[in-house]
C-alpha positions in Angstrom: 187.3 -29.0 -61.1 186.2 -27.1 -58.0 186.3 -23.8 -59.8 184.2 -25.1 -62.7 181.6 -26.4 -60.3 181.4 -23.1 -58.5 181.1 -21.3 -61.8 178.2 -23.6 -62.8 176.5 -23.0 -59.5 176.9 -19.2 -59.9 175.5 -19.3 -63.4 172.5 -21.4 -62.2 171.8 -19.0 -59.3 172.0 -16.1 -61.7 169.5 -17.7 -64.0 167.1 -18.4 -61.1 167.6 -14.7 -59.9 166.9 -13.5 -63.5 163.6 -15.6 -63.5 162.5 -14.1 -60.2 163.3 -10.6 -61.3 161.4 -11.2 -64.5 158.4 -12.5 -62.5 158.5 -9.4 -60.3 158.6 -7.1 -63.3 155.6 -8.9 -64.7 153.7 -8.5 -61.4 154.6 -4.8 -61.2 153.5 -4.2 -64.8 150.2 -6.0 -64.1 149.7 -4.0 -61.0 150.3 -0.7 -62.8 147.8 -1.7 -65.5 145.2 -2.5 -62.8 145.3 1.0 -61.4 142.1 2.8 -62.3 141.6 6.4 -63.0 140.2 8.2 -60.0 136.5 8.4 -60.0 134.3 11.5 -59.7 133.8 11.1 -56.0 137.5 10.7 -55.4 138.3 13.8 -57.4 135.6 15.8 -55.6 136.9 14.6 -52.2 140.5 15.6 -53.2 139.2 19.1 -54.2 137.3 19.5 -50.9 140.4 18.5 -48.9 142.6 20.9 -50.9 140.1 23.7 -50.4 139.8 23.1 -46.6 143.6 22.9 -46.4 143.9 26.3 -48.2 141.3 27.9 -46.0 142.4 26.7 -42.6 146.1 26.3 -43.0 147.5 28.4 -45.8 145.1 31.4 -45.3 145.9 32.0 -41.6 149.6 31.5 -42.1 149.6 34.1 -44.9 147.7 36.5 -42.7 150.2 36.1 -39.9 153.2 36.5 -42.3 151.7 39.7 -43.8 150.9 41.0 -40.4 154.4 40.4 -39.2 155.8 42.1 -42.3 153.6 45.1 -41.8 154.6 45.5 -38.1 158.3 45.2 -39.1 157.8 47.8 -41.8 156.2 50.2 -39.3 159.0 49.7 -36.9 161.5 50.5 -39.6 159.5 53.5 -40.6 158.7 52.4 -44.1 155.6 54.0 -45.5 155.3 51.9 -48.6 152.9 49.4 -46.9 
């Protein structure tokens, strides 16, 4: 009878775990439904941050890379630049 008792306990624990997982799924679904669309201010701030990132990070890096390529081309004697 020891094996049957263990099986019963395992089944009960699995049922409790299933209930907990179901509760977590409900909470996650509820949380996902609560998320709001970004407002106008948030969208504007994201656009400004993206613009500043492009100006101060991507722009200078692109200039440096193009400059290095031009110097390398001049060293190799390529006139296509």
